[in-house]
N, C-alpha and C positions, 0 to 999 in steps of 0.2 A: 504493500500500500504506500502510495506517495504521501509524504508528510510535509505540510506547510507550517512554518512557525512565523508569527508576526511579533516583532518587538515593538511594544507600545499599544496600550489598550484605551486609546482616546477616541475622539470624534471620528477619526478616519479608520484606525486599525480595527476597532470593535465592529462597526457596521459592515465594513468591507469583508472581513473574515467570516462574519455570520452569514452573509449572502453566498460566499464561496462554499461554505459548508452546506448550505441549503441546496445549492445547485450541483454540488459535486459530492454525493454521498460516499463515493469510493476513496475520497481524500480525507486524511486526518488533519484537522486544523486546530492549532493551539495558539492562543493569544497570551503573551507573557508580558509582565510588567513588574517593576521593583516595588510598586506601591501596593502594600498588602490590603489597604482599605479599598482601593479601586478594584482589585481582583475579587475581593470578597463581595463587592457590590455586583459585579458581573455574574457571580455565582448565586445571587439572591433574587428575590422577586422585585427588588427596587434597583433597577439598573442605574449606573452612575450618570448616564446621559438620557435626555428625553428626545426621542425621535419617533414620529408616527410609524407604526408597523414594525419597529425594531423588536419590541417585546415579544411579539408573536414568532418572529424568525428565530430569536435566541431560544425560546422555549421549545421549538420544534427540534432544534439541533443539539442543544447543550446536553452533554453526557452521552451522545450518540457518536458524532464525529466532530463536535466542537467543544473545546475545553479552554478554560482560563486558569492560568497558573503563575505563581511567583518563582517557579524553578526555571529561571531564565536560561542558565547555561546548559542544563540537561536537555531541554527541548530544542535549543539552537543546535547543539551537537548532533541530535538525531534527525534534524530536518534536511530535506532535499532542496527546498526553496525557502529562503529567509526574506520576509518582507521587513523593511525597517521603516517604522512609522512613528518616529520620535519628533519632539518639538525642534524647530529651527528658529528660535526667537531672534528678535532684533538685538544686536549687541548693545549693551548699556555702557560699556567703557572700552578704552583702547582704540586701536585702529578701526575706523569705520563705525564708531559708536553712533547710534541713532539711525543708522541706515543698513549696514551690512548684516547678513545673517550670522548668527552665532551657531557654529557647527560642533560645539563641544559635545552635545549628546550623540550626534551622528558619529563623531570620531571615536567616542567611548564604545559605541555599539560595534563599530568596525573592528576595534582592537579586541573586544571580547569575542567576536566571531572568529577571529584569527587564533585566539588562544585556545578555544574549546573545540574547534572543528577537527574531525577525524576522517572526513570524507569530502569529496568534491561538492561544491554548493553553487547554487544560483542565488545571488544577493540582489534584491529588488529595492530600488529607491521608491518609496511610497510618499515620503514627506516631500514638500516643496523645497527644492534646494537650488542654489546658484548654479549657473552653467559651469561645467568642468568639475563639479563635486565628485562625479563618478570616477574621474581620473585620479583625484586625491584618495578616494576610498580604495581604488584598485591598487595604488602604491602601498598603502598601509597593509592590505591583505597579502600582496605578493612579497613584500619585504619581511613578512612574519610567517611565511609559508613553511609547511613541513612536508613538502611534496604534494600539497593539495591544490587543486585547480579551482579558481573562482571565476565566475562570469558575472559581470555587473550589468543590470538592466535598469532602465528608468521607466517607471509605470505610474506617472502622476495621476492623482485622483481629480475628477471633475465634478464630484457630487456637491450638492448644495444642502446645507443644513435645513431641516424642515421638510425636505423631500428626498433625503439621502437614500432611503430604501428603494423608492421608485427609480431614482437615478441609477442605482446599482443594478436593479432588475432589468431596466430598459434604458441603457446608456445611449447617449448620442454617438459616442465613440469610445473605444478603449485604445489608448496609445501606449505602445511598447517601443522603447529605444534600446539599441544594443550595438555592440561592435560589429563592423562589417567584415568579420572573419568567419570561417566555418564554425568555430566554436561559439562565436557570438550568435550566429544565425540559428544554431542548434538550441541555444538557450532561449532565444526569442520564440522558437517554435514550441518549446516545452511550456512556456507561459501562455502562448496562444491556445494550446490544447486545453488549458484550464478554463479560460474564458469562453472557448468555443462550445462549452457544455450548454450555454444559454444565450450567448451573444452572436448575432449573425456575422458571418465572416467579413462582409463588406464594411462592418463597423469596427473591425479590429485593424488599426493602423500601425504600421511599423516604420521607424525612422532610425537615424543614427542617434547615439546617446545625447549629443549636444542639442540637437533639434528638439528632442523630447523634453529635456530639462528646460529649455527656453520657452517651449510652447505653453507650459503651465504658467510661467510668469506673464507671458504675453496675454494669455486668455484672461487672467485676473485683471491685468492692467486695462484691457479693452472694456471689460464689464464695468469696472470702476469709473473709467472715462465716460461711459454713457450716463452713469448716475450723476457725475459732476456736471456733465453738459446740460442735462435737463434741470438740475438744481440751479445752475447759473441762469438758465432761461427763466426759472421761477422768480428770481429777484427782478428781472426785467419785466416780467408779467405784472408783478405787484406795482411797479413804478408806472406802468403804462395803462393799466386797467384790463390787460389781456388775461385769459384764463389758461394756466399751464396745462390743465387736463385737455382742453380743446386743442391747444397747440401740439401737445404730445400725440394726440389721436391723429391729427392731420399729418404730422411728420411720419408717424409709424405706419401709415397706409402706403407709404412709398416702399415698394418691395425690396429696394436696395438697402433700406434701413430696418424695417420691421418694428413691431410694437414692444418687444421685450426690453426690460430695464429702462423704461422711459417714464416711470412714476416718480414725480417729485416728492421729496421727503426731507426730514431733518438732517439726513446724511447717511452714508453707508458705514457699516461696522463689520464685525466678524474678525476671525483670526488671520485671514489671508490678504484681503485687499490692500490695506495700508502697508502691512509688512512686506508683501511681495513687490509693491511699487517702490518702496524705499530701497529694497534689495536691487531692483532694476535700475534705480537711479545710481546706486553705488557702483554697479557693474559698468554702467555707461561712463561714469567718471573715471573709473580705473582703466577703461579702454580708450580714453582720450576723446570722449564724445560729450562735451559739456552742453552743447545745444540740445541734444537728445535728452540728457539728464534733466535739463531745465524744463523741457516740455512735460515730462512725466511728473515733475514736482508740482506743476500747476493743478494736477488732479487732486493731490492732497490738500493744496492750499484752498481750493474751492470747497472741499469737504469741511475743512476747519471753518471757513468763512460762513458756510451754511449753518453750522451749529452755533457759532457766535451770533449770527443774525437772528436766529430763533430766540436765543436768550435775550438779546436786546429788545426784540419785539415784545416779549413777555413783560419785561421790566418797564419799558416805556409806555406800554398800554395801561399799566396799573399805576398811573400817576407818577411814573419815573422812580418808583421804589417798591420793593417787595419785602422790606425789612419787617420781620416778625409777622408776615402774612403767611397763612397756610396755603400751600400749593399742592394739589394732588398730582402724582405722577402715575399715569396708567401705562404700564409696560416698561420693563427694564432690559429684557433680552434684546439682542441686536436685530432680531426679526421674529416673526411668529413661528409657532410650532417647534421651538427649540428653547432650551434653558441656557444657552451659551451667551455669556455677557462680554466676551472678549472684544475690546474696542467698540462696544456699543455706544451710539451717540448719547444715550441716556446718561452715561458717566459725565461727559463734558457739560451737558445741559444742567444736570443736578449740581455739579461743582460750580457752574456759573451762577446759579440761583442761590446756592449756599454762600457764595462770595458776596452776594447782596443781602445776606442775613435772613434769607427766607427760611420758613419751616416746611419740611417736605414730608408728605405721607405717600408712601410708595406701595403699589400693588402690581405684582406680576404673577400669573398663575403657575409659572414653572421655575422661578428664581427664588432661592432661599434668602432669608434675612442675613445669614452669615456671608453669603456671596456678595450681596449688595453692600454691606458694611466693608467687606474686604476691598471691593472695587473702588469705593469712595475714599479709602484711606491709602491706597496703594500707589506707589510711584509709577510713572509711565514705563511701559514695557515689562514691568515685573509680572503682569498678568500672563505673559506668554510663556512663562516657565511652568513645568508640571506643578500641579496644585500642592503636592506634598513638599515641594521645594520653594514655594512662594512664602514671603514673609507674612507672619501673622499680623492682623490689624492691631496696632498699638493701643488704640482706643476706638470706641464706637463714635460715630458722628451724632452728637446730642440733638441736633436739629432735625434728625431723620427718624421717622418711625416707619416700620414695614408692617403692613396689614395684609390680611388674606381675603379681602372683599372690596370691590370697587366702590360700593356705597359707603363703606367705612372710611375709605381713603378720601372721598369727596365731601364728607360731612363737615360743615362749617368752613370749607375751603373758600378762598377768594377766587381761585382759578384752578383749572385742571389742564394738564399737558398730556396729550396722547403721543407716546414715543415708540410704541410697538403696535403693529397692525393686527393684534389678536382679534379673531372673529367676534369674540364675546363683547368687545367694546362697541361693535356696531349695533348691538341689540339691547344695550342697557336702557333702563327706564330713565331717560334724561329729564323728564318732568319731575320725577322723584328727586333726582340729583339736584336740579335747580332749586327746588323747594327747600333743600337742606344746606344750600350754600349761602355764603355772604353775598350781599348785593352791592354793586353790580357783579354778576357772575360771569367769569371769562372761560372760554374754551379755546385752547391753542392746539390745533390738530396738526401734529407733526407728520402724519401719514395720509392725510386727506381721505379718511375712511368714514366720516360722519356726514350727514346731510346738513350743511350749514344753514340753509334756509329754514328747515324745520326747527333747528335749535334756536334760531333768531326769533321764530314765532313764539317759542316758549318764553323767551326773554333773555337768552344768553347773548353776550358779545362774543363773536366767533372770529378767530383768525385761522384761515386755511392757507397752507403754503402755495404761493403762486396764483392765488385767486384774487378777484377784485376785492378790495378792502372793505370791511364793515364800515358803515358811515362813522361810527365812533372812532375807529382806528385812523381814519383820514385826518381827524383833528388832533391826534396825538403826535408827539415828536417821532419822526421817522427813524431817527437814529440817536442812540445815546452817545455822549462824548466819552472818550476814554478817560479813566481816572489816572491821569499822569501827575505825579507829585514832583514838581520841579522846584528849583530854588524859589523861595518866597520873594515876590516883588512888592515894592511899596506901592500901595494904591494911591490914586489921586486924593488930594486933601478934602475934596467935596463929597467923597463917598462915605455914606453912613448906613451901615447894615440895619441898625435898629429902627430907622425911620423910613427907609426907602420904599419898602413894600407897601406900607400904609399910604404913602403919598402917591402910589401908583407908578413908581419909578424903579426900574430894575437896577440892582446894585452894580456899580461900575459904569453905568451909562452917563454920558455927559449931558444929554438932553432929557429933560423931564417931560413925560407925557402928561398933558393937562387933563385931569379929570377930578371930580369931586372926591374928597377923602372918603374912605370906607370906614364906617363905624364898626365897633367890635361885634355888634349884633348882626350887621350885614356880612361880616367875615364868617361868622358862625353859620348863618343861613347858607352862604355860598359853599362852605366846606361840607356841610351836611347834605346839601343837594347833590354835589359831585359824588359823594359816597353812595347816595341812594339811587340816583337816576342817571349818573354819568354826565357826559357832555351834551345833554339835550338843552341847547341854549334857550329855546323858546320857553320850556318849562321852568328853567332856572330864573329867567327874566320875570315870569309870572309870580315868582316868590319874592322878587326884589323890585317892587314898583318904582323905586327911585333910580334904577339903573337901566340903561339901554343894553341891547344885546351886544353892541360893539364894545361898550365899556366892560361888560362881563368877559368877553373874549380877550380884550386887552389885559384885563386883570389876571386872567388865567395864564396868558403868555408870559407876563412879567414874573409870576410865581414860578413857572417852569424854568425861566432863565436864572432866577435866584438859586433854585435847587441845583442847577448845573454848575453854577459858579462855586457853590459850597462843595459839591462833590469833586470838583477839579482841584481843590486845595488852594485856590487863589486867595481865599479869605481866611486862611488858618490863623494869620496873625491878628485878626479882629475877633476871633471866637474865644 
């Protein structure tokens, strides 16, 4: 019986080996990992990852021809084909830090294979790796050989989390790269024979090693590029009154472009896209291609811009401050139908809101409180290391509560942000949610999954990415100023913080706007009206018979400018 061993029991190794075991009952498949807790989970009824259909496949095969073990060396030594599916995180220090892939785990796996092997082996790259990694691994194996022959193959995965089992059962293509030698071609054929048990032959592609390695990086870069492209268009749509959904639909009808990956959102996430693009950038720089590297950097920059833009919209819409306001976060995973939070946009959005001293109540049906707290306290790129090697959260984030019900999350909240497109969020009782929220009640839809018009009829103020702005939002500042604390400059002598607002003059302005002073009672009515009904100028004016609509608008603009000056730090010496 042919024996396959996979090193690494994560999001790629576990599902891939489960499907191979399902479709190849004559092959013994063993998944090994040094994490005892992870292997125990694979051997239990509570698998360590959530993936639709995975549980059924594992239950059918486990104990028959699919096994999970921590006896790594034993099963590697016995295997004919060894898949290596270990993490290749972004380097956090040293040469290429912040861009290059860290191949520490891959090299350790290769050295272990060389140490324990007693028979010829086919070693398969399953992890996403830089171009020429196979060559480095080959050198490690051949220089530590004991008369054993190794053939290195590249077999990158193209599955998507949330649809991984279906992607494995009915793949668009299976790519196998190997040496263009008789031995290399024989190894390719051996792996083709495994996949041919259920994949049509015309979908099994073969290339040389380097093409296979680069194809995976290129595929992820192209997909991320499409997301950043439509997200860039979403910003323009908001500025012009166009609807990004209509634009995407029109563009996607072009058969040369197609409709997939054209949904505007708060940004892309997951373990692959950013990591692989940064890796691609580093490879380009190392090969003397700075223009190409700069091109791919822009994909990441737009993604970061989209997340920052979303946070800015939340804060500016809520009177330019979310300090001590409760905001409900619906969804924390990077996409629906998975519990994976690696590089999820929710991390940056939550950190941005916490930076403005908001209180967050988070609900995600598949992400644990421990994982959320870990993500919000972890340094960048630490998430990409195996979980048992990740640093423990030094403290929990006190302003964050994690709940297991969307209605609990939104109770008494000032606003809610939809950050993952879980289907259940489409069918929530939004009237019930509205009734239990503070007013005005805001919805910031980062996935464009709710009917904005229906929510507005209920009474919500709604922001949908790339859609025509809610009338309320048109009156709010379009962009927050960055809080840059520079050297404090002396203000003009005629500037007076304590009296300027009441006189109707913004702090620091040299020209005073002429309008009647506001009494304390009028100020109180104005503030209460804003909190209760928002920027409905006509209704506010009806409560302030001594003020015109223009005076009320001017007063609001002046207050906003004062807030921005205070936040900028320009007035620190006066406070």
